[in-house]
Structure formats: C-alpha cells, structure tokens
C-alpha positions in Angstrom: 21.3 20.2 -3.4 17.8 21.3 -4.3 18.7 21.4 -8.0 20.0 17.9 -7.9 16.9 16.7 -6.0 14.7 18.5 -8.5 16.5 17.0 -11.5 16.2 13.5 -9.9 12.5 14.1 -9.3 12.0 15.1 -13.0 13.9 12.0 -14.2 11.8 9.8 -11.9 8.6 11.4 -13.1 9.7 11.0 -16.7 10.3 7.3 -16.1 6.9 7.0 -14.5 5.3 8.7 -17.5 7.0 6.2 -19.9 6.1 3.2 -17.6 2.5 4.4 -17.3 2.1 5.0 -21.0 3.4 1.5 -21.9 1.1 -0.1 -19.3 -1.8 0.9 -21.5 -0.2 -0.4 -24.7 -2.1 -3.7 -24.7 -5.0 -2.3 -26.6 -6.2 1.0 -28.1 -9.6 0.6 -26.5 -8.3 0.0 -23.0 -9.2 2.5 -20.3 -6.4 5.0 -20.4 -6.4 5.3 -16.6 -6.7 1.6 -16.0 -3.0 1.5 -15.2 -3.6 3.3 -11.9 -4.9 0.3 -10.1 -2.4 -1.9 -11.9 0.4 0.0 -10.2 -1.3 0.2 -6.8 -2.5 -3.3 -6.3 -0.5 -6.5 -5.7 0.5 -8.8 -8.5 1.9 -12.3 -9.2 4.6 -10.7 -11.4 6.7 -7.5 -11.1 6.0 -5.4 -14.2 8.4 -2.5 -14.8 7.7 -1.3 -18.3 6.6 -2.3 -21.8 8.5 -1.1 -25.0 6.6 -2.1 -28.1 6.1 -5.9 -27.7 8.9 -6.2 -25.2 7.7 -6.6 -21.6 10.2 -5.9 -18.8 8.9 -8.0 -16.0 10.2 -10.1 -13.1 8.3 -13.5 -12.9 7.6 -14.5 -9.3 7.1 -17.9 -7.6 3.5 -19.2 -7.3 3.5 -21.5 -4.3 0.4 -23.7 -3.6 -0.3 -26.1 -0.8 -3.1 -28.7 -0.9 -3.7 -31.8 1.2 -3.6 -34.1 -1.7 -0.7 -32.6 -3.7 1.3 -31.1 -0.9 3.5 -28.1 -1.9 3.6 -27.1 -5.6 6.0 -24.6 -7.0 5.4 -22.7 -10.3 6.4 -19.4 -11.9 3.9 -16.7 -12.8 4.9 -17.0 -16.5 3.2 -20.5 -16.5 -0.2 -18.8 -16.0 -0.1 -16.0 -18.6 0.0 -15.3 -22.3 3.7 -15.2 -23.2 3.2 -12.3 -25.7 0.8 -10.0 -23.8 1.7 -11.1 -20.3 -2.0 -11.2 -19.4 -3.6 -13.6 -17.0 -6.8 -15.5 -17.5 -8.7 -18.8 -17.3 -7.5 -19.6 -20.8 -3.9 -19.9 -19.5 -4.7 -22.3 -16.7 -1.8 -24.6 -15.7 -2.1 -27.9 -13.8 -5.6 -27.1 -12.6 -4.9 -23.6 -11.5 -5.2 -20.2 -13.1 -4.8 -16.5 -12.2 -7.8 -14.4 -13.1 -8.0 -10.9 -14.5 -8.0 -9.5 -11.0 -4.7 -11.3 -10.2 -6.3 -13.9 -7.9 -5.2 -17.5 -8.0 -8.1 -19.9 -8.4 -8.6 -23.6 -9.1 -10.4 -24.8 -12.2 -12.3 -27.1 -9.9 -14.3 -24.7 -7.8 -14.6 -27.3 -5.0 -10.9 -27.7 -4.7 -9.4 -26.4 -1.4 -5.8 -25.0 -1.3 -3.7 -22.5 0.5 -1.7 -19.9 -1.6 1.8 -19.1 -0.3 3.0 -17.2 -3.4 5.8 -14.6 -3.4 3.8 -11.8 -4.9 5.1 -8.3 -5.7 4.4 -6.9 -2.3 6.0 -9.9 -0.6 9.1 -9.5 -2.7 9.2 -5.9 -1.8 8.8 -6.8 1.9 11.9 -9.0 1.6 13.8 -6.1 0.0 12.8 -3.7 2.7 13.8 -6.1 5.4 17.1 -6.8 3.8 18.0 -3.1 3.5 16.9 -2.4 7.1 18.8 -5.3 8.5 21.9 -4.5 6.4 22.0 -0.8 7.5 21.4 -1.7 11.2 24.0 -4.5 11.2 26.5 -2.2 9.5 26.0 0.5 12.1 26.3 -2.1 14.9 29.5 -3.4 13.3 31.0 0.1 13.3 30.3 0.6 17.1 31.7 -2.9 17.8 34.9 -2.2 15.9 35.3 1.4 16.9 34.0 1.8 20.5 34.0 5.4 21.8 34.7 6.9 18.3 32.5 9.2 16.3 30.0 7.3 14.1 30.8 7.0 10.4 29.0 5.5 7.4 25.7 3.8 8.3 26.2 4.6 12.0 26.2 8.3 11.3 22.9 7.9 9.5 21.3 5.6 12.1 22.4 7.2 15.4 20.5 10.5 15.1 17.3 8.7 14.2 17.7 6.2 17.1 18.4 9.0 19.6 15.4 10.9 18.3 13.0 8.0 18.7 14.4 7.1 22.1 14.4 10.6 23.5 11.5 12.3 21.7 9.1 9.4 21.3 9.7 6.5 23.6 10.9 8.4 26.8 8.2 11.1 27.0 5.3 8.8 26.1 6.2 5.6 27.9 8.2 6.9 30.9 11.6 6.5 32.5 11.0 3.0 33.9 9.6 1.3 30.8 10.9 3.1 27.7 14.0 0.9 27.2 11.8 -2.2 27.0 9.8 -0.9 24.1 12.3 1.3 22.2 13.5 -1.7 20.0 10.0 -2.3 18.9 9.4 1.4 18.1 12.7 1.5 16.1 11.7 -1.6 14.2 8.3 -0.3 13.0 9.7 3.1 12.2 12.5 1.9 10.0 10.3 -0.7 8.3 7.5 1.8 7.5 10.0 4.6 6.6 12.0 2.5 4.1 8.8 0.9 2.8 7.4 4.3 2.1 10.5 5.7 0.5 11.2 2.7 -1.7 7.6 2.6 -2.8 8.1 6.0 -4.5 10.6 4.6 -7.0 9.1 4.0 -10.4 8.1 0.4 -10.8 8.3 -0.3 -7.1 5.6 -2.2 -5.2 3.1 -0.3 -3.1 4.0 -2.2 0.1 2.9 0.2 2.9 -0.2 1.1 0.8 -1.4 -2.5 1.1 -4.0 -2.8 3.9 -2.8 -6.3 4.8 0.6 -4.9 5.7 -0.7 -2.0 7.6 -3.2 -4.3 9.4 -0.4 -6.6 10.5 1.6 -3.7 11.8 -1.4 -2.4 13.7 -2.0 -5.9 15.1 1.5 -6.0 16.4 0.9 -2.7 18.3 -2.4 -4.0 19.6 -0.7 -7.1 21.1 2.3 -5.3 22.4 0.1 -2.7 24.1 -2.5 -5.0 25.6 -0.2 -7.9 26.6 1.9 -5.4 28.6 -1.1 -3.6 30.1 -0.9 -3.4 33.9 -3.7 -3.8 36.4 -4.5 -0.1 36.4 -4.9 -0.1 32.6 -7.3 -3.0 32.6 -9.1 -1.6 35.6 -9.8 1.6 33.7 -11.1 -0.6 30.8 -13.4 -2.9 32.7 -14.3 -0.9 35.8 -13.4 2.7 35.3 -12.7 4.2 38.8 -14.9 7.0 40.0 -17.7 6.3 37.5 -21.2 5.6 38.9 -22.3 2.0 38.4 -25.1 2.8 36.0 -22.7 4.7 33.7 -20.4 1.7 33.6 -22.9 0.1 31.3 -22.0 2.7 28.8 -18.4 3.5 29.6 -17.1 -0.1 29.7 -18.4 -1.0 26.2 -16.9 2.2 24.9 -13.5 1.4 26.5 -13.5 -2.1 25.1 -14.4 -0.8 21.6 -11.6 1.7 22.0 -9.1 -1.1 22.4 -9.8 -2.0 18.7 -10.4 1.4 17.2 -6.9 2.6 18.1 -5.0 0.0 16.0 -7.8 0.3 13.4 -7.0 4.0 13.1 -3.3 3.2 12.8 -4.0 0.7 10.0 -6.3 3.0 8.0 -4.2 6.2 8.4 -1.1 4.6 6.9 -2.9 2.8 4.2 -4.9 5.8 3.1 -2.0 8.3 3.2 0.3 6.1 1.1 -2.3 4.8 -1.3 -3.8 8.2 -1.9 -0.4 9.7 -2.7 0.3 7.0 -5.4 -3.2 7.4 -6.9 -2.9 11.2 -7.1 0.4 11.0 -8.8 -0.8 8.4 -11.3 -4.0 10.3 -11.9 -2.1 13.4 -13.0 -0.1 11.1 -15.3 -3.4 9.6 -16.6 -4.6 13.1 -17.6 -1.9 13.3 -20.2 -3.3 10.2 -22.0 -6.9 11.3 -21.6 -6.5 14.8 -23.0 -3.6 14.1 -25.3 -2.5 17.7 -25.0 1.0 19.1 -24.7 -0.3 21.8 -22.3 -1.9 19.3 -20.1 1.2 17.1 -20.3 3.4 19.9 -19.2 1.1 20.9 -16.3 0.7 17.3 -15.2 4.5 16.7 -15.3 5.1 19.8 -13.1 2.4 18.6 -10.6 3.9 15.1 -10.6 7.3 16.4 -9.7 5.8 18.6 -7.0 3.7 15.8 -5.5 6.7 13.5 -5.6 8.6 15.9 -3.5 5.7 16.2 -1.0 5.4 12.4 -0.9 9.0 12.2 0.4 7.9 14.3 3.3 4.7 12.3 3.8 6.7 9.0 3.8 8.7 10.3 6.8 5.7 11.8 8.6 3.6 8.7 8.3 6.4 6.5 9.8 6.8 9.1 12.6 3.0 9.2 13.3 2.6 5.4 13.4 5.6 5.2 15.8 4.4 8.1 18.0 0.8 6.8 18.4 2.2 3.3 19.1 4.3 4.7 21.9 1.4 6.7 23.3 -0.8 3.6 23.4 1.9 1.5 25.0 2.5 4.4 27.5 -1.1 4.4 28.5 -1.0 0.6 29.1 2.1 0.6 31.3 1.6 3.8 33.2 0.6 3.9 36.8 -2.7 5.8 36.9 -3.9 8.1 39.7 -7.5 7.4 40.7 -9.7 10.3 41.4 
C-alpha cells in the first residue's frame, strides 16, 4: 500500500514539475519562481499546463452586472491574448479588461459594476460541493434501501467519520442535550474543508481552502451559529462577568467582546495559513530546480516535494479536524449552562 502511495506521489510530483516548468515558458526573462503565486491565487481561467505553444486551459465565465446594462456574460478567452493566454488592458472587450493581477476592471474608471464571475476557486467550490453531496446522498440511499444491514460503498466510508465527529467532537464539547442540533453543521464544515484540502493537492487544482475569502466565510458561519445560539448565561459572562468587581468590568467586558471576534478570526487565519503555506513550500522546492538548473538540486527537490506531499495529506485532514473541533468548542461554550462562583 505504501509503495503504491509513494509511486502515486512521485507521479503527481512529476506532473507538478512539468506544469510548473511550462508555466514559466512565456518568456526567458520571466521570474523563474513567478509561477508560485500563479498557482496559489485565484484566476479567471483554469490553467493546467503549457506544452510548447499549446496551452491546456479551461475558460471560465465572466459575469458582470451593472445598472445600465444589466447582466452581461462573457468568457475569459475574450479578455486575453489567444496565443499567450495573458490578460491585460490591450485585450479589453466591450469596455472591460482583466489586468495582469487577474482583476476585472472597466476602461471607464468611473463606471460602477458588480462582478459575479465563475473564477477558478468558485468552479472548485462547485466541484467540492458536488462530490460531498454525491457521497452523502449515496450513503443515505444505501441506508434507505438496506436498513439494518452493514454499510457498503460510500456508506462504509462515511459512517466511521460521522460517528467520530458525533461521539468525539460534538458530544463531549457541546453536551448531551444540544449536540444533536449542531452535529449536521459540524459534519458539513468538516467534509467541505477536508475534501477541499485533499482535492487542492492534485496538480492543476485550485487552492480553494487556501483562499482567505473562503476561510473567512466558514469562520463567519461559525461566528453566527455560535452567537445566535448563545444562552443568557453565555451573554451574561460577556457583558457582565459574574463575580468580577465593577471596576474590573471596564477591562473584562471589552476583552470578552473582542474575544467574540478573535475566535473566528483565529479559525480563518489558521486554515488559510496552513493550506497556503503547504502549497508555497512545495512550489518553492520546485522553483529551486529552475533557479539552480542542477540535476543534484532537481533530485533533492523532487524527493522533498514527494515527502511534503505526503505530509500535506495529513495536514489536510488535521486542519479539517481542528476547524471542526474549535467550532464545536465555541458552540459548546455558548449553549452550556454556566455555574456562577
């Protein structure tokens, strides 16, 4: 099993080397490590590889809403050089262009519009959701058709994870009376983050959970689930901590209020940094090959890339677990009945 996994990791790493090398093929003078941010950031097209003058890309929809024009639908290929697949003001279309940093802008700087484009990360979001929904519905279908029987297929994969999150995360942190209410939410964020992390490790995949907008949205969900379900004891500890002398409340209460926001902020940053850092480290080792142009460095970098890829598989699971665990802890603190001393 380990040999198969190692061979797969080597093949994936080799594909990443090819993909990264061709990403710098646009010009000899281009920064040889410039492909790193290209792979990490979001984009209006999904670029997989470049072989010679052939670009393997998936054009994505560019959707714009403005008060005078309404909804406008374009494809990313309409805003780029058809040969080099580069964006720029020179390739403007119908009053809009995508700049070198992949931001959609209007030629008229005073023009107001809302961008609703399906970017690479948004497309990856749909893929992750589709896979999660398919696996969950497949498991549910098995239980419906074969009640009381041992799980098979997707159900055998899902059941141990569901039981673990229910019994080892939700129950001990939220309590016997409330854990059933919040277990579906915890399962949702775990599977979404986990599959997003794992799929992001594939060569050419989008860095979904390494996008701070995605991690911020997940953290905001936890923030609202926690605080909207907070009981009177929870809010009393926030705005008038029991047993604290009145003068100290001037210090304690602001700290407690700030703490309401620092908790989800920590969730957001932790996931964003862990996933993005892993991608950057892997791509940095690949970049060393093209910087030094040495067979020895290439061999050492390839070994390190394979090793870090294996570690990233573990990190992908740990980060999904940590986000779910801390969300359960915050919810548990909000719904628990506190003893006043």
